[in-house]
N, C-alpha and C positions, 0 to 999 in steps of 0.2 A: 523600586523602577522595574517594569517588565523587560526581561531580553528583546532586543530584536530581533525580528521575524521577515524572512524575504522570500517571495516566490520566485523564483529558478526557472529559467526555459531553456532548454538548448536540443541541439541533435546530435546523436551519436551516427556514424559511416555502418552502413550493415556490413562493409566489406570489412572493416576492422573489428568488428564483434563475431563475427567468426572467425576471424584472427585469433583472436582473447580465446573463442572458446575452444578451438584448439589446443593452442599452447597451455591452457587448464585441464586441458585434457576431458572435456564434456563430451557425454556421449553426443553422435550426430544424430540417432536415431529420434533422439527427445529432448529438443531444444527448449529450454522452459524461457522463455523470454524477459520477464520478472525476474529471474535469480540472474541472467546475461547480463541484464540493465544494474543491478545489484552488484557485479564481479567489477565490470567498467568503473561505474563510479568510485567503487571503494579504491579502485588503482588509480586513478585519478586524483582523489582529493583525501585519500586516508580517513583519520580522524574527523575531518571536516564536508564526508560524504553527506551532499544532503539528502533527507529522507523526514516522513516518506514522500516517495514518490508516486507518479502515476503517470500510464502512455496513454496520450489522446488518441482517440480512436481504436485503440485494439479489440475492448469488446465491442464494437459495432459489428454487427453481422455483413457481411459482403465487404469490409475494409480489409483493402492490399496496402501493406506497409510498402512504403517507398525505398529509395535509395539510404536517404535519412531515418534514422526513427527519433521521431520528438520525444522530448520528456521535461514532466513537468514538477518539481518537488518544492519544498519548502528548507530553506535553512536558515541559522542562526550567525551567517555571515553574508556579503554582498560579491557582488562579480569581481570587486576590485581582489578580495583574498579568494575569490576559489580559484582566480588565475594563477596568482603569485604560489597558494599551496600546491595545484597541478604541477606546475615549472621545478616545484621544488621535490614533489612526492611522486609523480608519475614516472617510468618508463616512458623512450622516445614512443613506440610503437602505440602504447597505451593511449602518450598525449596526443596522436595524432588522428584516436579514434574519435575525438570530438570538433566538431565543425566550429569553431572559438568565433564567428560570423555571427553567426546565431545564438551565444552565450547571452543571456540579459536576465536582469534582476529586476525587482520594484521592492520597492516596502510595503509590509501590511501596515494597517491602520494601529498608532503605538498607542491606541486607548479604545474599550469599547465599551457602549452606556446598555447597562439593562433595559430589557423591552425590543433593542434593534432585532427586527426580524430579514431574515437572510435567506434565497436562496440555495440549496444545496445539492451534490452529487458526489455521490461517495462509491469507490469498491471496494467492498472488505469480505473477508474470510470470515464466517458466521461459525465459531468452532469453539470448545471451551476446554479444558485440560483437568481432567477425572484424576481425584485425588486417592480412590483407592480404584481396587479392583469391581469388575461388577460380572453380571451373565452375560456381556457382548463386549468386550473391551477389556484389554488390561493396566494396572495401575500406572496414572500417569498419562494414556493414552489421550491422544489430541481428536475429539470426536463433533462431529457436526450437530449442532444445537438443536435440528429439527429430529434428526435421530433419535437424538438425546431425549426427546419431547416424547416420542413416538414410545421407548422404552418405557418412558416413566409413566403413560397411560396403561399403555399393556395390553390393550384391548385394540384387535384388527379393527372391529367394527365400530370403534369411535375413530369419526374424522379428526384428522390432524391438517392446519391447514399452513403449508410450508412459509407463503407470505407473511403469515401474522404473526408466527413464530420467531422468523427475521425481522420481522419492524417491532416487535418486542425485546428483543436481545440489541437494537441499533436505541429505542427509545430509553430503555435503563440506562446504556452509556452514554447517550447524552444529557440526560438530567444526571447523574454522578460528575459529569463536567464543565458544566456551566449551562447546559443550554436545554431549551425543551423542543419537542419535534410536532410543529403542530398538525404537520402534514406531511406522510409519506410514500412511499409506495416503492414496493420490488419491481425494478424493471426490467432487469433480465438476472438470468441463474443458471447456470450450468455446474457440472462435476467436471472439474481439473485435475488432468495430474502437474505435477509440480516437481521439478529437480530440488533436491538438496543432495548435502556431502553432510558424513558424519566430523565427528572430531577426532578421529584416530589419525596416526602419524601417515596414511597412506590415504585418508581425504577419500573414500570408496563413495561413487555417488549412489544415491538411491532416487527413484519415485514416488510420492506421495498423492494421495486422490483427498482433493479439498475441496469444500462450495467455494465457490468464486460468484458472487452477488451484485447487483449495480442497483443502489437504491436513488430517486430524486425525492424533492420537499420542501418542506419552510419549517424553519428551526427559528426559536426564538433567544437570545441570549439571556440569561438567568444570570450570570455570574461573571463579570467583566476581569475577574481575576483568572477562574479558573479556564475560562474558553480560548484563551489564547495561547495556553498554556495542552490544550486539548488538539489544537490546528496544529502544534510543535511535534507532539507528541505521535498523534494519528489515532484512528478508533479500532481496537478488536489487533488482532496477531499477523505475523508473517508483511508488518509494518515494513521491515528494509526490503522486501521483495516485490513490492510495486502494489499491493492491499492498504489501505486505512486511509489514503490521503483526502482532507474530506476539502473539498473545492465550493467556495460561497460566492454568492453575490450578492447584492440588493435584490430585497425580496419586495 
């Protein structure tokens, strides 16, 4: 029997998030919202922190985030477990960052049938890690798959379509995880600077530039066992920082 999966919705107080950023000595000139939410969820819920997550409206042009920051996420536990975990795990300051009146969870379907069609929305980071060094990158470098394709073609006179490269990347990942993409389009794209910290004792901050792509489309469930694992795991890299949450609804 598959493990239960819940969708979580909560709101984080912007003022408290800024306090958390200062306490963690995050650079004020470059605050990455996804990284900040990752910090807040981890400090609230520890190893039960919901992931992957999405910030509704963050990618919409012209959207202004208000006093509260809405967050959607998938979780292996329900509202009661999350509340208990926060009471035990979080500091008082971080606990107050969550507006607990907004916390809600719903169980996702306990079973899926092959052939079920679903509309989807996904914000993803289409990159790949290189196993060996090349002319344009070091061994272990994380590179935009569009650039990787351009380097592979090698001829600047041969056009490479970014949307097609990204859609093929997504199509392959869905196919390997129990779903077939019937329709898909790249809705928005930008290069975005993301905040990360190293794993040394001083935990120094640095920024990296990565592709930030939003997709919409229609998929069909092909493997009822793999598909819920896909939802729980997410798509692509940086899934604990606001990428990779596959949002679905009846297609």
